[in-house]
C-alpha positions in Angstrom: 111.0 130.1 111.3 109.7 129.1 114.7 113.1 127.7 115.5 114.8 130.9 114.7 112.3 132.9 116.8 112.9 130.6 119.8 116.7 130.9 119.4 116.4 134.7 119.3 114.2 134.7 122.4 116.7 132.5 124.3 119.6 134.8 123.3 117.7 137.9 124.3 116.4 136.7 127.7 119.3 134.4 128.9 122.2 136.0 127.1 123.0 133.2 124.8 124.1 129.9 126.3 126.7 129.5 123.6 128.5 132.5 125.0 128.8 130.8 128.3 131.2 128.1 127.1 134.8 128.6 128.4 138.1 126.7 128.0 141.1 126.9 130.4 144.5 125.5 130.1 146.3 125.5 133.4 150.0 124.6 133.8 150.6 122.1 136.7 153.0 124.5 138.3 150.0 126.7 139.2 148.8 123.9 141.5 152.2 122.7 142.8 154.7 125.5 143.1 157.7 123.3 142.1 159.5 123.0 138.7 160.0 119.3 139.3 158.1 116.8 141.3 160.3 114.0 142.6 158.8 110.6 143.4 161.3 108.3 145.0 161.5 104.8 146.7 159.4 101.8 146.0 156.2 103.8 146.5 155.9 107.6 146.3 153.0 110.0 146.0 152.5 113.7 145.5 149.2 115.5 145.8 147.9 118.5 143.9 144.6 120.3 144.6 142.5 121.4 141.6 140.0 124.2 142.6 136.6 124.0 140.9 134.2 126.9 141.6 130.5 126.5 142.1 129.8 128.6 139.0 131.5 126.2 136.6 129.6 123.3 135.0 132.4 121.0 134.0 132.1 119.5 130.5 135.5 117.8 130.2 138.9 117.7 131.9 142.1 116.4 130.4 145.3 115.9 132.3 148.7 115.9 130.6 151.6 114.6 132.7 155.2 115.0 131.3 157.5 112.7 133.2 161.0 111.1 133.1 161.9 107.9 135.0 165.0 106.0 135.9 166.3 103.6 133.2 167.0 101.0 135.9 163.2 100.4 136.6 161.6 97.1 135.7 158.7 97.9 133.3 156.5 95.0 134.3 156.7 96.1 138.0 156.7 99.9 137.8 153.9 102.2 137.0 152.6 105.8 137.4 149.0 106.1 138.5 146.6 109.1 138.8 144.0 109.1 141.5 141.3 111.8 141.7 139.2 112.1 144.9 140.1 108.5 145.7 139.1 107.3 142.2 141.8 105.8 140.1 141.5 107.4 136.6 144.5 106.1 134.8 148.0 104.5 134.9 151.0 103.9 132.7 154.0 101.5 132.8 157.3 103.2 133.5 159.5 102.0 130.7 163.4 102.0 130.8 163.4 102.0 127.0 161.3 105.2 126.8 162.1 107.0 130.0 160.7 110.4 128.9 157.1 110.3 128.0 153.6 111.8 128.5 150.6 110.4 130.3 147.4 111.9 128.8 144.1 111.0 130.3 140.5 112.3 130.7 139.1 112.9 134.2 135.4 112.1 134.3 133.4 115.2 135.3 131.2 113.0 137.6 134.1 112.6 140.1 135.0 116.3 140.2 133.2 118.5 142.8 132.8 122.2 143.4 135.7 122.2 145.9 139.4 121.6 146.0 139.8 118.2 144.2 142.7 116.0 145.3 144.8 114.7 142.4 147.3 112.2 143.6 150.3 111.3 141.4 151.4 107.9 142.7 154.3 105.6 141.6 155.2 102.0 142.3 158.9 101.4 141.4 161.1 98.3 141.4 164.5 97.3 140.0 164.6 93.7 141.1 162.3 90.7 140.4 163.7 88.3 143.0 165.3 88.7 146.4 165.0 91.9 148.3 165.7 95.5 147.3 166.4 98.6 149.2 163.1 100.5 149.6 164.8 103.8 148.8 167.5 102.7 146.4 169.0 105.6 144.3 167.7 103.7 141.2 164.1 104.3 142.2 162.9 107.7 140.9 160.5 109.5 138.6 160.4 113.2 137.9 157.4 115.1 136.7 158.0 118.4 134.9 155.3 120.8 136.1 156.1 123.4 133.4 155.4 120.9 130.6 152.4 119.3 132.4 149.0 120.8 132.3 145.2 120.5 132.9 142.7 121.5 130.2 139.2 122.3 131.5 136.1 122.8 129.3 133.2 124.3 131.2 130.0 126.3 131.0 129.1 129.2 133.3 126.1 128.4 135.5 123.4 131.1 136.1 124.0 133.2 139.1 121.5 132.4 141.9 119.3 135.3 142.8 120.0 134.9 146.5 122.0 137.7 148.1 124.5 135.6 150.0 124.7 132.7 147.5 125.3 135.2 144.7 128.2 136.8 146.5 129.8 133.4 147.3 129.1 132.3 143.8 130.6 135.3 142.1 133.5 136.1 144.4 135.0 132.6 144.9 138.6 131.9 145.8 138.3 128.7 143.7 138.0 130.7 140.5 141.5 130.4 139.0 141.0 132.6 136.0 141.9 136.3 136.0 139.4 138.0 138.3 138.2 141.4 137.4 135.2 143.2 138.9 133.7 146.4 137.5 132.4 149.2 139.8 129.8 151.6 138.3 130.2 154.8 140.3 128.0 157.9 140.5 130.9 160.2 140.5 134.6 160.5 141.7 133.9 162.4 144.9 135.9 161.3 147.9 132.9 159.9 149.8 131.9 157.9 146.7 135.4 156.5 146.3 135.5 155.6 150.0 132.3 153.6 149.6 133.8 151.9 146.5 136.9 151.1 148.6 134.8 149.4 151.3 133.0 147.3 148.6 136.3 146.4 146.9 137.8 145.5 150.3 134.9 143.2 151.1 135.0 141.5 147.6 138.8 141.0 147.9 138.3 139.4 151.3 135.9 136.8 149.8 138.5 135.9 147.3 140.8 135.2 150.3 144.2 135.0 148.5 143.2 134.9 144.8 144.3 138.2 143.1 141.3 140.4 142.1 141.5 143.7 140.3 138.9 146.5 139.8 137.8 148.8 137.1 135.5 151.8 137.4 133.0 153.1 134.8 129.8 155.0 134.4 128.0 152.1 132.6 127.9 148.4 132.8 130.8 146.3 131.4 129.5 143.1 129.9 131.2 139.8 130.4 132.1 140.3 134.1 130.4 140.9 137.4 129.5 144.5 138.1 128.6 146.5 141.3 126.4 149.6 140.9 127.2 152.1 143.6 125.2 155.3 144.0 122.3 157.1 145.6 118.6 156.7 144.6 118.5 159.1 141.7 121.7 157.6 140.1 120.6 154.0 140.5 117.1 154.6 139.2 118.5 156.5 136.2 121.0 153.8 135.3 118.6 150.9 135.7 115.8 152.8 133.9 118.1 152.8 130.8 117.9 149.0 130.9 114.1 149.1 131.3 114.4 147.9 134.9 112.6 149.5 137.9 114.6 149.5 141.2 112.6 151.5 143.8 115.0 152.8 146.5 113.5 153.9 149.9 116.3 153.0 152.3 119.8 151.4 152.4 119.7 148.4 150.2 121.9 145.7 148.6 120.3 143.8 145.7 121.4 141.3 143.1 120.0 140.9 139.5 121.3 139.3 136.3 123.7 141.6 134.6 121.9 143.8 132.0 123.6 145.3 129.0 122.7 146.6 125.6 123.3 144.7 122.4 122.0 145.7 119.0 119.5 148.0 120.7 118.1 145.2 122.8 118.4 144.7 126.6 120.3 141.5 127.3 120.2 139.9 130.7 123.3 137.8 131.2 122.3 135.2 133.7 125.9 134.0 134.1 127.1 137.3 135.6 125.7 139.3 138.4 125.0 142.9 139.0 125.1 143.9 142.7 123.3 147.2 143.5 124.6 149.2 146.6 122.3 152.2 147.2 120.4 154.4 149.6 119.0 157.8 150.0 122.0 159.5 151.6 125.8 159.1 151.8 125.4 157.5 155.2 122.9 155.1 153.7 125.3 154.3 150.9 128.1 153.5 153.4 125.9 151.4 155.5 124.8 149.3 152.5 128.5 149.0 151.4 129.6 147.7 154.8 126.7 145.2 154.8 127.8 143.8 151.5 131.5 143.7 152.6 130.9 141.8 155.8 128.1 139.4 154.7 129.3 135.8 155.1 126.2 133.9 156.4 123.4 132.4 154.2 120.7 134.8 155.4 118.5 136.2 154.1 117.5 133.9 151.2 116.2 136.7 149.1 117.6 138.8 146.3 117.9 141.9 148.4 118.8 143.2 151.8 117.2 146.3 153.2 119.5 147.6 156.0 118.0 149.3 159.1 121.1 149.4 161.3 124.8 148.4 161.1 127.2 148.0 164.0 130.7 146.8 163.9 132.4 144.9 166.8 135.2 146.5 168.8 138.5 146.2 167.0 141.8 145.8 168.8 145.3 146.6 167.5 147.3 143.9 165.9 144.3 141.6 165.4 144.7 140.8 161.7 144.6 137.4 160.0 146.5 134.6 161.8 148.1 137.0 164.3 148.7 135.1 167.5 147.9 136.5 170.9 150.8 136.6 173.3 150.8 135.6 177.0 148.1 132.9 176.3 148.1 129.1 176.0 146.8 128.3 172.5 145.5 124.8 171.8 146.8 123.4 168.5 143.2 123.1 167.2 142.7 126.8 167.6 145.8 127.3 165.3 144.1 125.2 162.5 146.1 122.1 163.5 144.0 118.9 163.6 145.1 115.7 165.3 147.7 114.4 162.8 149.1 110.9 162.4 152.4 110.3 160.7 152.5 106.9 159.2 155.0 105.0 157.0 158.7 105.6 156.4 158.3 109.0 154.5 155.3 110.7 156.0 154.6 114.3 155.0 155.4 117.0 157.7 152.7 118.8 159.6 152.7 122.6 160.1 151.3 125.4 162.2 151.4 128.8 160.5 150.9 131.9 162.5 151.8 135.6 162.4 153.5 138.0 164.8 152.9 141.7 164.5 155.4 143.3 162.1 156.7 145.7 164.7 157.3 143.0 167.3 160.7 143.5 168.9 161.9 139.9 169.3 163.8 139.4 172.5 166.9 137.2 172.5 166.6 135.6 176.0 163.0 134.5 175.9 161.4 131.2 175.1 158.2 130.0 173.5 156.8 126.9 175.1 155.0 123.8 173.7 153.2 121.3 175.8 153.0 118.3 173.5 150.6 115.4 173.7 151.5 112.5 171.4 151.6 108.8 171.1 153.7 106.4 168.9 153.5 102.8 167.9 155.6 99.7 168.7 158.3 98.1 166.5 160.3 101.2 165.7 164.1 101.5 165.9 165.6 103.5 168.7 166.8 106.3 166.4 163.2 107.2 165.4 162.4 110.8 166.3 160.0 113.7 166.0 161.9 116.8 164.8 160.6 120.3 165.5 161.6 123.1 163.1 161.0 126.9 163.5 161.1 128.6 160.1 162.9 125.6 158.6 165.6 125.7 161.3 165.9 122.5 163.3 165.5 123.2 167.0 164.6 120.0 168.9 164.4 116.3 168.3 162.2 114.1 170.5 163.5 110.6 170.7 160.9 107.8 170.2 163.0 105.3 172.1 160.5 102.7 173.5 160.3 99.6 171.3 156.9 98.9 172.8 155.5 102.4 171.9 154.4 105.0 174.3 151.8 107.8 175.0 153.0 111.1 176.6 151.1 114.1 177.8 152.5 117.5 178.6 155.9 116.9 177.0 157.6 120.3 177.4 159.6 121.8 174.6 161.2 125.3 174.8 161.9 127.2 171.6 164.2 130.3 171.7 162.2 133.3 170.5 165.1 134.7 168.4 164.2 132.0 165.8 160.9 133.7 165.3 160.4 136.8 163.1 157.9 139.6 162.6 155.2 138.4 160.2 154.6 134.8 159.1 156.2 132.0 161.1 156.0 128.3 160.5 156.3 125.7 163.3 156.9 122.4 161.5 156.8 118.8 162.8 158.8 116.2 160.8 158.8 112.6 161.8 161.5 109.9 161.2 159.9 106.5 161.7 162.4 103.7 161.1 161.2 100.1 161.6 163.2 97.4 163.3 163.7 95.3 160.2 166.5 94.0 158.0 166.6 94.4 154.2 164.5 91.4 153.4 162.1 91.5 156.3 158.5 92.1 155.7 157.6 95.6 156.7 154.1 96.4 158.1 153.9 100.2 157.7 150.5 100.3 159.6 152.2 99.1 162.8 154.4 102.1 163.2 152.9 105.5 163.6 153.2 108.8 165.5 150.1 110.8 166.4 150.3 114.5 167.6 147.1 115.5 169.3 145.4 118.8 168.7 145.0 119.4 172.5 148.7 120.2 172.7 149.4 123.8 173.5 151.6 126.6 172.3 152.6 129.7 174.3 154.6 132.8 173.2 155.7 135.5 175.6 154.8 139.2 175.3 157.3 141.5 173.6 157.3 145.3 173.1 156.2 146.9 169.8 159.2 148.9 168.5 160.8 148.7 165.1 163.2 150.7 162.9 161.6 152.0 159.8 161.3 152.3 156.8 160.7 148.8 155.6 158.6 148.4 152.5 158.7 144.6 153.0 156.4 145.1 156.0 153.9 147.0 154.0 153.8 144.1 151.6 153.7 141.6 154.5 150.3 142.8 155.8 150.0 146.5 155.0 151.9 147.6 158.1 151.8 150.3 159.4 148.5 151.2 157.7 146.9 148.1 159.2 148.2 148.5 162.7 144.5 148.7 163.4 143.2 145.9 161.1 140.4 148.1 159.7 142.8 150.8 158.6 141.8 153.2 161.4 144.1 156.3 161.6 145.2 155.8 158.0 144.6 157.9 154.9 144.7 156.9 151.2 145.6 160.2 149.4 144.7 160.1 145.7 146.8 162.7 143.8 144.1 163.1 141.1 140.5 162.1 140.3 141.7 160.3 137.2 140.1 156.9 136.5 143.4 155.1 136.5 144.4 156.5 139.9 141.1 155.4 141.5 141.4 151.9 140.0 145.0 151.7 141.3 143.8 152.6 144.8 141.1 149.9 144.7 143.7 147.3 143.6 146.1 148.2 146.4 143.2 148.1 148.9 142.4 144.6 147.7 146.0 143.5 148.3 146.1 145.0 151.8 142.7 143.4 152.7 143.8 139.9 151.6 147.1 140.3 153.4 145.5 141.4 156.7 142.2 139.5 156.4 139.9 142.3 157.5 137.9 144.8 155.5 139.2 148.4 155.5 136.2 150.0 157.1 138.2 152.6 159.1 140.5 153.9 156.3 139.9 157.3 154.9 140.2 158.2 151.2 140.7 161.8 150.0 142.4 164.0 147.4 144.5 165.9 149.8 146.2 165.5 153.2 144.7 167.5 156.1 147.4 169.8 157.6 146.8 168.3 161.1 146.8 164.7 159.9 148.6 162.6 162.5 148.1 159.1 161.0 149.7 157.0 158.3 149.5 158.0 154.6 149.3 156.0 151.4 149.9 158.5 148.6 149.0 157.2 145.1 149.3 159.2 141.9 151.5 160.4 139.0 154.7 162.3 139.8 153.4 165.7 138.7 150.3 165.5 141.0 152.0 164.3 144.3 151.8 167.1 146.9 155.2 169.0 147.2 155.4 168.6 151.0 155.3 164.8 150.7 157.7 164.7 147.8 160.1 166.9 149.6 160.3 164.3 152.5 160.8 161.3 150.1 164.2 159.5 149.7 164.0 160.2 146.0 162.7 163.7 145.4 161.3 163.8 141.9 161.1 167.2 140.3 162.8 169.3 137.7 166.0 168.8 139.7 165.6 165.4 141.5 167.5 164.5 144.6 168.6 160.9 145.6 171.0 159.2 147.9 173.2 156.6 146.2 174.8 153.9 148.4 178.6 154.3 148.2 179.9 151.4 150.3 178.6 148.8 152.7 180.8 148.1 155.7 181.3 144.4 156.3 182.8 142.4 159.1 182.2 142.2 162.8 182.3 145.9 163.4 180.4 146.9 160.2 179.3 150.4 160.5 176.4 150.3 157.9 176.1 151.8 154.5 177.4 155.2 153.4 175.4 157.3 151.0 176.2 160.1 148.6 173.5 162.7 148.0 173.2 163.8 144.4 171.0 166.5 142.7 170.4 165.7 139.1 168.0 166.4 136.2 167.2 162.8 135.5 163.6 161.5 135.5 161.8 158.3 136.1 161.4 156.0 133.1 158.0 155.9 131.5 158.0 152.1 131.8 158.9 152.1 135.6 157.0 152.6 138.8 158.3 153.8 142.1 157.4 152.7 145.7 158.9 154.7 148.6 158.4 154.7 152.3 159.5 157.4 154.7 158.7 159.2 157.9 155.7 161.5 157.7 156.6 165.2 157.6 153.4 165.9 159.6 154.0 163.6 162.6 157.1 161.9 164.0 157.0 158.0 164.0 154.2 158.0 161.4 154.7 156.7 157.9 154.1 157.7 154.3 154.0 155.0 151.6 154.2 156.6 148.1 153.3 154.8 144.9 154.0 156.9 141.8 154.9 156.8 138.1 155.2 159.4 135.3 151.6 158.8 134.1 148.4 157.7 135.7 148.5 154.7 133.3 151.8 153.8 134.9 150.3 154.2 138.4 147.6 151.6 137.4 150.2 149.3 136.0 152.2 149.7 139.2 149.2 148.7 141.3 148.8 145.5 139.2 152.5 144.8 139.7 152.2 144.8 143.5 149.5 142.2 143.2 152.1 139.7 141.8 153.5 137.4 144.5 157.0 137.5 143.1 157.1 141.3 143.2 155.8 141.4 146.8 158.7 139.1 148.0 161.3 141.3 146.4 160.3 144.7 147.7 162.4 145.9 150.6 164.2 148.9 152.1 162.6 152.3 151.5 162.9 152.8 147.8 162.0 150.3 145.0 161.9 150.9 141.3 159.8 148.3 139.4 160.1 147.8 135.7 156.5 147.5 134.5 157.0 144.7 132.0 154.6 141.9 133.0 154.9 139.0 133.6 158.7 139.4 134.1 159.0 142.4 136.5 162.4 143.7 137.5 162.8 145.2 140.9 165.7 147.3 142.2 165.6 148.2 145.9 167.9 150.3 148.1 167.7 151.5 151.7 168.7 155.1 151.4 167.5 158.0 153.5 166.6 158.7 157.1 165.8 155.9 159.6 163.2 156.3 162.3 161.4 154.3 165.0 157.8 153.5 165.3 156.0 151.7 168.2 152.6 150.8 169.5 149.9 153.3 168.4 152.5 154.8 166.1 154.3 156.6 168.9 157.8 156.4 170.4 158.8 158.1 173.6 162.0 160.1 174.0 163.4 157.4 176.4 162.6 154.6 174.0 164.2 156.5 171.1 167.4 157.2 173.1 167.8 153.7 174.5 167.2 152.1 171.1 169.8 154.2 169.4 172.3 153.8 172.3 172.2 150.1 173.1 175.3 150.3 175.3 173.3 152.5 177.7 171.8 149.3 179.2 175.3 148.1 180.2 176.3 151.6 181.5 173.1 151.8 183.6 173.6 148.3 184.9 177.3 149.0 185.9 176.3 152.2 187.7 173.5 150.5 189.6 175.9 147.7 190.6 178.4 150.2 191.9 175.8 152.1 193.8 174.5 148.9 195.4 178.0 147.8 196.2 178.9 151.1 197.9 175.7 151.0 199.9 176.3 147.4 201.0 179.9 148.0 201.9 179.1 151.2 203.8 176.4 149.4 205.7 178.8 146.5 206.5 181.4 148.9 207.8 178.9 150.8 210.0 177.6 147.5 211.3 181.0 146.2 212.2 182.1 149.5 213.9 178.9 149.5 215.9 179.4 145.9 217.1 183.1 146.5 218.0 182.2 149.7 219.8 179.7 147.8 222.0 182.5 145.5 223.0 185.0 148.3 223.5 187.3 146.8 220.8 188.7 148.8 218.0 189.3 146.5 214.9 190.7 147.3 211.5 189.7 144.6 209.1 189.4 144.4 205.3 186.1 145.5 204.0 185.2 142.1 202.5 185.9 140.4 205.9 183.6 143.0 207.5 180.9 142.2 204.9 181.4 138.4 205.5 181.2 138.8 209.3 178.1 141.0 209.0 176.3 138.2 207.0 177.5 135.6 209.5 176.1 137.6 212.4 172.8 138.3 210.7 172.0 134.8 209.3 174.2 132.2 210.9 174.1 133.0 214.6 172.6 130.3 216.9 169.1 130.8 218.3 169.0 132.6 221.7 172.4 134.1 221.2 
């Protein structure tokens, strides 16, 4: 009887430890984005990183590797080994009799840590016992099928620490690889409440970094997930009073407690999930508390609550989102997250620098980015050893490592044509080819040949104008452009077509995507249920078809109504003088499928050079499904043009995109001058102006030369008639080549 009483007490107070146990089966392709891992040569290795969050207490981990090896391998000299965090945990012989097999082994929990754990798949492969063999003979290979390989993890959920910063890092962790859903408990659906909820959602998404996170909204707690309670004093005290908890509110406050919920008439405190409370006395207090929670990233204070007295944001500059590089500045490699890197061995992995250019960057064709490279390489390498430099996987330069005794160089200058770069993400890759001076049977000492690129090398990219032809939905999916021209969403409006729960959740999901793409909380974005008549900024319109404002729908490339209007592409001109795509405009009574969502981008009817992005479906449930679809990385890469229809059939989405409708220009600050517009649309104007200027200068120079010659001959009393070019030549000779004193 006493035992039953103790178990009931533990269940009531702690939320039942048994309910905390979880199990996860993770395909290996979630850790390595390849269908097949190829391990070649006498030794090969491939590394995967297994994320383990702080909130998991690992009980057991099992690794299942499905592989197939060459039938020419010698079993007694070939094996596949698994190394986790530098600890060898298992190996298997590679048999030519049974080339397709599975390696199943347990990873001891003691060697796993709350971090990204390195799992190395390493092979040693040979096909000869005696004599010498080619190190990379075609016979030496093993393939690992990542679709059929998996990791099984059994774990318990640890209690959430009652420390404001630690709890946020604990709950919203990018290393959590399960489906992440956070519930927001809202006081009402008023625009200012949803705006505060958007700030909170934006801050949470930023903590998840790149891991997708979706949001739900409700009026009560949702058990089994982390919740955020958002509301003023009266609402918070009413909600928490229902769970027999007193939360006094006297000022802006953020607090964390174990998640309470009701079960069989009892209040259960789930220690494995957190409830964050964002509250205050007024709407301004509420926003101040939300901004504090969104930006908090330092372990202070060490208490379970923060009472906010003042909140100030730093100055924000345009085009300052995540990884966007500053032009006209020398950047050291270390500031671009490139650490001093040593390439070693015959097949070293490449090293990369990833950066972003603003989406509306107008790439010039006759400019050069510049690298000042500091590097050193070892002795004993063949003369054809080289360091290759690639821009977006295009080979640009090869630096010959041609000194047999090795060398160390500083300030080695490399110029890269800027037309190889693109708006958005760019990758600068360094690939080494290190070939030893050795014959087939010579002993090779791989440690003796190396190449080190130092992180005090510099990279420079010139400034370029901000001017781009729109619409381009792909730029919206790249980093939220143009809504994130200002990284905090300033001068942008999210217009919700209704106060429906699904529509609000859809908006929060889209805000989470934009925050993660741009890397900055959307403090400056406005949320409302209508568009002000004088609104001169960007607009993101979210809602079902019937609720979208008519003035926005009338400007869209697909005008959905009782009689819809769309432009179908008829033909696309090809060849050197391709004139673009022709469109036929059709008015019809068709409607959008109930299982489809629509994303459109077009020029705002309220302000030239400004943009409207519209996300709509027939129902609000479809709008919510559409928001979850755009969280899928595969969908994001396929959206383009200005009109995309997405079949809402997860996990296999179908996307059909076209580029119909009116084109327009946008530039810095969302403005384009009449001159910029005219010149951009008439590129031959440059040549015409250049030719006219040349003719004017030529006439002036020739006229000056004639007057100069006539004046000189008049002084001498001689009348000369010479060709104009001779007169010009004589004038220059008189001006610059005459002897001193003459």
